[in-house]
N, C-alpha and C positions, 0 to 999 in steps of 0.2 A: 235311930241315929246311925247305927252300923249299916243299915240298909241304904241310906242316902250316900254314905261314903263309898259303898260298893258300886252303886249306880254311877256316881261321879267318876270313879276310876275306870269303869267300863266305857263311859263316854269319851274320856280322854284317849283311851286306847283306840277307839274307833276313829276319832279325829286324826290321830297320829298315822294310822294306816291309810286313811283317805288322802292325807297330805302327801305321803310317800308315793302313793300310786299316781296322784295327779302330777307330781314332779317328773316321774318316769314318762308319763304320756306327753308331757310338754317337751321333754328332750327328744322323744321320737318324732313329734310333730315338727320341731325345728330342724332335725336332721333331714326329714323328707323335704322340707321347704328348701334347704340348701342344695340338696341333690337336684331338685326341680330347677332351681335357678342356674345351677351349673350346666345342666343339659340345655336349657334355653339359651344361655350365653354362648354355647358352642356352635350355634348356627352360623353359616357363612354368608348370610344375607346382609350383614351390616351390623350396626350397633344393636344391643339387646332391645327386644320389643317389650315395651311396658304399656300397660293400660293407663289411661288418664285417671287422675285422682278424682275428678268430678265427672260422674257419668249420669247422664239423664236417661231415664227409662221411658222409652216411647214405644208405642205399639206400631211398628213398621215391619214391612216384609223384608226379610234378609235374603239377598240374592248372592249366594256363595259363589256362583260362576262369575258374576260381574266383579266381585271383589278380587277373586283369584286372577282374573284377566288383567285388571288394573295393576295388581301387585306384580304380576309377571312382566308387564310392560315397564313398570318402574324399575324392576330389577334389571331388565335388559339395558335400559338407559343408564342406570347407575354404574353397571359393571362393563359397559362397552368401552372399547379403547378410545383414546382421545388423541387425534392428530394435532400436535402442538402447532405445526405450521398453519393449519386451518384457522386457528384462533388468533394468531399474531400476524399473519401475512399482511392483511389489509391495514393494520395499524402501522406496521413497519414501512410499508411502501408509501403510506401517507407522510410519515415522518422523514423518510429518505427518498424523496422523489427522483433523484438522479441516480440512484443505485440500480444496477442491472442484475446484481446477484446479492442476495441477503443471506447472511450467516449469523445465527443467533444461538447462544449457548446458555443453558441453565445448569447451575450447580445444585444438585439435590442431596440434601443430608437427611436421610430417613434413619431413625434410631430403632434399634431392636434391644429389648430388655434382656441382655445377656449377662447381667451382673448377679443373678440369683436372688434378687430382692423382689418379693411378691407383696404388693400392697393391696391384694384382693384379687380374686379370680376374675371378677367381673371387669375390673379396670384393665387387667392384663389382656383379656380376650378382646376388649374394645380397641385398645391401642394396637394390638397385633392385626386386627381387621383393618384399621385405618392405614397401617403401613402396607399391608398387602393390596389394599384398594388403590392407593396412590401409585404403587409400582405397576399394577396391572393396567392402570389408565395411561401412564406416561411411558412405561417401558415394557410393553407386552411382548409375548413370544413372537418370533418370526413366522410361526405357523398360522397366526391370525392375520397375516398380511394378504388380504384378499385383493385390495386395489393397488398394491405395489407401492404405496406411499411410505412404508416403513423400509428404508434402504438398508439399515443395519440394526440388528438387535442382538446384543450379547450381554452377559452378566455385567451390570453396572453401566451400560451404554446403550443409547438408542438414538438414531438419526432419522428424522422425518423430513419429507420434502413436499413442496407444493409449487406447481406452475400456475402463474396468474398473469393476465395481460398487463402490460405497462400502461402508464397514464396516457400515452399517445395512442395506444391501441394497436400499434403496428408490430410490436415485438412481445415476446413472453419473458417474464422475469421469473427467476427461480428463488425460492425461499427454503433454506435449510435450517432446521431446528435440531440442536444437539442437546440431549439430556444426559448428564454425567453424574453418576452417584459418587459422592465425595468419599475419597479414601485417603488415609494418612500415609500410605506407603509411597505415593508419587504425587506430592503436593503441587509441584510446578506444572506438571502436565494437566492436573485436574483443574487448576485455577486459570491457566492460560486461555485467553479469548473469551472469558465469561462475560455474559451480559446481564445476568440476574442470579439471585440465590433464593432457594426454597429450603426452609427448615421446618421439619415436622416434630412438634413437641410431643411428649409422652408423660402421662400422669404416673406411670409406673417407674419412672427414673427420677431420682432426687433433682430438685431444681439447680442445686449448685453444680452437679455434674453436667447437666445440660448447658448451663451457662458457660462452663469452662470449654466444653466442646464447641459451642457456637463461636466463642471469642477466639479459639484456636483457628477456626475456619477463616474468620474475618482477618486475622493477623497475616494470613498468606495472600490476601487480596492486595495488589499494589496500591499505593497511595495515589489518589487522583482518579481512581476508577469510577467512583460515585455510582455504585450499583444499587438497584432496589432489592429489598429483602421482603419475602413473603413468608409469614409464619403460619403454618397450617396446624390446626388442632382438631383431634377427633373426640374431644370431650363433649358431654351432653350440655345442652343449653340450660341455664338456670336463671330465672328472672330475678331472683333476689341476690345474685352474686355477679359482680363485674369481672368475668374471667379475662377479658382483654387487658384490664389494668393489672391483674395478677400476673399474667404472662409477661407483660412489658416490664414490670418491676422485678420479677424473679430472674428474667434473662438479662437484665441491665441494658435494655435497648435504648434507653435515653442517654447512655454514656458511650455509645459506639462512635467511632471516628467518622465524621461526616464526609471526609475525603474518600473513605472506602465505601460506606453505605450512605447514600443520599437520603433515602426514605424507606420506611418499613410499614407493613400492614399485617394485621392479624385476621385470619379468616377461619371460621368454624365450618367443618365439613358436614355437620349434621343439619338435617332439615329443620325448619322452624317448628316449634312445638304447637303452633296454632294449626298446622296442617296435620291432623291426627292420622289421616289415612295413609300418609307417606312416612309416618314415623317408623324408624328402623332402617333407613337407607342413608348412605352418604350422598351429599348433593353434588351432582355432576355440574349443575349450573354455577355453583359457587367456585368450583375449581376453574371453570372456564373464565369466569369473571376475574379470578386472581391472576390467570395467565395474561389476560388482556391488560390488567393493571400493570403487570411487570413490563409488557411491551411498551406501554405508554411512558413509563418512568425510566426505562433503560437508556443508557447513553446512545447517542447517534452513532451510526456506523461510519468510520473514517472514510471520507471521499477522496481516495488517493488514486493516482494513475502512475504507470511505469513509464520512464523516459531514460534514454541513455545518458549517463553522466556527462559524457563529452558533449552531447547535444544541449544539455542543460547549461553547461558553462558557455557554450557558443551562443546560446540565446541571450544570455546576459552580456556577452562580450560584444556582439555585433553593433548595438547602438553606440557604444563608446568608440568603436573603430570607425563607424560611419562619420562621427563628428571629427575624428582625427583626419579622415580622408578629405574632408572639406577644407581643412586648414592648409595653409601654405607649408611646403616641406621644410622651410626654415624655422617655422614655429613649432614643429613636432620634434621632440627629442625621444631617445630610446626609453627613458624613464616614464614618459607619458604613456607609451604603449604598455610598459610593464605594470604601471599603476592600474590601467584599465583591466589588464588580465587578472591581477591579484584581487581587484574589487569584484570581478565576475566570479572568481572562486569563492570569495567571502559570501556573496549573495547565494550561490549554490549551496554552500554549507548551511546557511540560515534556513533555506527551504527544506533541505533534507532533515535537519535537526528539528524543525517545527513539525514536520509530518510524523517523525518518530515520537515527539513529545505528545502529540495529540492521540496517541494510542497506548495509554498506560496498561491496558489489559492484554497487550500482545495479541490482538486480533489479527487474522482469523485463528480460530482454535485449531490445535494440531490434529483433532479427531477426523477432520475432513480428508486427511491423507489416506484414510481407509477406503475411500470411494474409488478404488482402482477399477472395479468392474461395472461402474455406473457410467456408461458412455456419454450420454447427453449432459448429465450433471458435471462430470469431470471436464468435458470440453468447455462448457460455459464458465466453470470455475477457473480454468486456466486462462480464459480470456479476461475476466473482470476482477478476479481476486488477486491481491499481492501474494508473494511467496510467504509460506509459513515461517514465522520468526523474523520477518523483514525489519521490525523495529526493536529487536532485542539489543541490549547494550553490547553483547558480545560481537554483534555484527556492525552496529552503528559506529562504535568508537574506532575500530580499525579503518572503517570506511571514511570517516571524517579526517582521520590522520593521513590517509592516502591522498585526499584532496588538498590538505594543508601542505603536504610535501611537494605538491606541484607548483607552489608559489615560486616566482622568479626573484632573484636578488637584483639589486640596482646595477645598472650598466656603468662601467668606468667612465670617468670624465675625459672626453676627447676634444673639448673645445680649445684648449691652449694651442695645440698643434694642428687642429683640423681647420681652423679659420684663417690660417696663414696664406693659403693658396699656393699656386705654383706657376712658374713662367716658362719652364722648359719641359721637354718630354721626360727627362730623367726625374725631375722633381715631381711630376704628376705620377710617374710610376712608383716613386717612393711613397707618395701620399696614398695611392691605392693599396700598396702593400701594407702600410701601417694600419689602414682601416680594415683590411682583410685579416690581419693578425689580431686586431682588437676584437673583431667578431669571433674569431676562432678561439681566443682566450676566454671569451664569455661562455662559449659553448662547452668548453672543457674544464678549465680551472675554476671559474666563478660559479657556474651553475651545475657542473658535473653531469651534463646532459648526454654527452657522447664522448667517444675516443678521439684521439688526435687525427687519425686518418680520415674518419668520417667528418669531423669538424672542419678540416681543411677543405674537403670537397664541398660541404654545405656552405661555408663562408664564401667560397669562390662563386658558387651558383647564385647565392643571394645578392651579391654585389653586381654580378654581371647583368642581372635582369631587373634590379631594383635600385639602380643608381644612375645618375646622368652627369654629364660634363657641362659646366657653364663657364662662360667667359665674362668676367667683369673687368672693364678697363684693359689692362694688359696681363691679368692673372687668371689662371684656370682654377676652377673649384669643382670638387666632386660632391654632388648633392645626393645623399642617399634618401630614399623614400622609406623611412623607418616603419611606417605602418605596414607596408608590404613585406619588408624583411621579417618583421615579428609575426606576421601571419604564419610564415613557415616555421618559425621558432615555436609558436604556440602549438602548431600541429605536432611537432616532435614532443613537446612537453605533455600533451594530452594522450599520447599513445598508451600510457599505463592505465588510463581510464576508458580506453576504447573497447576492451575485451576483458574477459575473466570475471573474477568475483565482484569487482567494483564497477562493472560496466552498467548494470541496471540500477536505477535509483527511483525511489518512490517519493512523490511530492503531493501536496494537497492541491486539488483543482482550484479551490477558491483562494489559495494563497497569492496567486498572481494571475489576475484576469487577463485572458487573451494570450497566455503563454503558448498554448498549442498552435495558435495561428502564426506565431513568430518562429516556430521551429521549421527550418528549411526541409524540404522534402528530400533533397539529395545533397548530402554533405560529403564532397569528394575528398578523400584523404590523399594528400600529395606529399606528405612529409617524408616518406621514405624513398621517393623516386626522383627522377630527373625532371627538369622543366620541359614542357613541350617545345617543339621546334619554333623558335621565336619569329615573329613577323617584323621585328625591329633589330637593329644591330645591338650587340652586347657592348658593355662598357669598354672592354679592351679594343673592340673594333672601332668604336668611336674615337678612342684615344689615338689609335694608329692612323685613322683617316683624318682626324681634325687637328692633331698636334704634332705629328711626326713627319719627317721628310719621306720621299718616295720609298726609300729603303730604311726601314726602322730597325730597331734593335731586336725585334721579334723574329720568329722563324718565317720562312718564305711563304708558308701557307697563309699567314695573316696578311702579308703584303699583297698577295694575289687577290685576296678576297675583296679588298676595297681600293684597287687602283682606279684612278680617274679614267673612265672609258666613255666614249660617246655612246649614245643610245639612239637606235633607229626607230622610225615610226613606220606605219603600214605602207606609205607610198614610196619608201626607199630613201627618203631624205634623212638627214641627220638632225636630230632635235638639238635644242640649245642645252647648255650645261644645266643639270638639274640643281636647283637651289635646295638648300637643306630645309627650307620651310615646307617644301612639298612632303617631306618625310614627317615633319611634325604634325601636319594636317591629317596624316593617316594614322594617328594614334588610335588604338582600340581600348575601349573600356570594358569592364566586366559586364557580362550579360545580366547578371542578377545582383542587385544591390542587397547587402545584408548577409551574403554568404561569406562566412569566414575564410573558406579555403579556395575561393575563386580569386585568382590573381589578376591584377590590372596591368595591362601592357602600357608602360609609361615611356613616352618618347625620350630617348637618351640624349637628344641634342635639343637644347633650349633655344628660345628666340634670341637670347643674348648672343649666342654663337652665330646666328644667322646675320646679325647686324654687321659683322666684320666683313663678310663676303670673301674672305681669303681662302676658304677651303671648299672644295667641290666634291660632293659625295654622290656617286652614281652606282646604281645596282650593277653588278658584274654580269658578264655574258653567261657564266656558269649557272647563276641563279635563273637567268632568263630561259636557258635551255631546259632546266628542270621544270620551270613553269609551263613551257610548251608541252613537255611530255605529260605533265599532269592534266593539261587541258585535253589532249588527245585521248588519254585514258578515261577522262570523264565523259567525253563524247561516245566512246565505245560502250561504256556502262549504260549510258542513256539508251543507246540502240538496243542492247540486250534487254534492258528493263521494259522498253516499249513492246518488244516482240513477246516477252512473257505475259505482259498485260493483255495483248490481243488474244493469246491462246487461252487465257483464263477468263476472258470476258464472257464466254458462253455460260459460265457457271454462276454468274452474278447478275 
């Protein structure tokens, strides 16, 4: 009995010692396994290499050289740099067929686990490898720029380019792709001009922190941008877990503002588990497909072109003035011209505001200003791209205010005293002075356009060349051509928009079809100078010649100019007195219809005056002598020109 108890105690001791030793060996085995896994996960070839769970043992020849060669090729493909413009250029040119220069920007938010939280060494290594892989693909070092397509590479920024033929095949189009790493220190510059967003998730960072960071990024995107969002994940594929739904739910992608992010897509960078021989690499093809998806879903590039603000207003104003030109002078009032001018300003305001509204992302991005040393790209960019910040509210609001300030107030009512007419020379002079003072008051007190001295000169010039004298029954009337007078006023009003900050304007090409064809090639600015030497008498000269006695109240220079003198013809005879209808028949019209600043020479004496037959107006001898001198000078010029042509003919 004692012997059995002794043997049982000895057996328990042996079992206890065996159990203690087996536990120690188990701990050592687990430590060696953890060290081996850590060493395996530290490789830089991609995600950790794991063997398949189900392995079939077959008797095959193992060619280590072939396997290593294929693995090396896959490694080179996976870690080779990726020209973003190569992947998106064809898509963008197809979606923007009229664009001559494409500028596309990606906001990249790559996360680094800098919070000290370690959710496992394997997960941390994997996420760090995905971060490094994406940066090496999209933002490589400038040292790897063998073909010169990487124009700029700096920390947090890369600019790619590609030249491709246009759809017509006659020209080359340039496509610039900007990859900008998101930074919270300069949010406006990072977000300006963005076309798409890439967000790289990490398993080593809590989901709530990643969600906050993502929504902070989206909060800085202007409303109405409608950018696509590509979510990249370096996690391993698992058949029994729907990782896409987990990412969507954890990041709150279903709750994002559709006016900021129109669509989103989740892409896993790992290869498919079915392709065992490629296991352990990130998928270069999946990243390319993600970029192409972004290019397809990104908003269209605004199709705008630059035009002078003054020319834009003129283009809308010309059709209205053409209608007024056709109407009788009695039917056109000053306020008709003013209304046409103000409506042209309103239409110009609408086009400029519509172009700015179509660009909520503030395209093009400010990073392209760094292309100072890229000659070809910089030249084409200056041709086809608008200025950086052209649609910013800081520029558009003062611009629109400057155009609104150009609107003209209504003209004072002149009908009560203007329709009375005049029967004597002094009454006509008073009527002319009242009309001139009315125009001068409008230029100074009412519109505040100019000072008194300049307004007096301008009012005198406007009436001298844009008003005529008519005789109805026994009363004389001064009939101004208001459309011609206000052409000159419009010129003065638009001088503030002819140069300086508010001179160039950007409008949509599709906003007004045929706008470019209506823009005159040569818009002559005559608002600040004198009228050219007239081919018809001025208003004062007509008043002197038609309504005053031989010696009028004016100075002697005016009386000499239009004294009734006989006119000789080539055979030495004296021609008959010249009827005023001969002058009316010689009226000249503008050479180009639709040009705002071309003035029309209106005959100052109407047919009503000719019916009286009481006044004879003959061109003076002084004018005839000057005409003879000009004719002789023209003949001499023709002789010199012909001799020069004969000398140079041997070279052509």
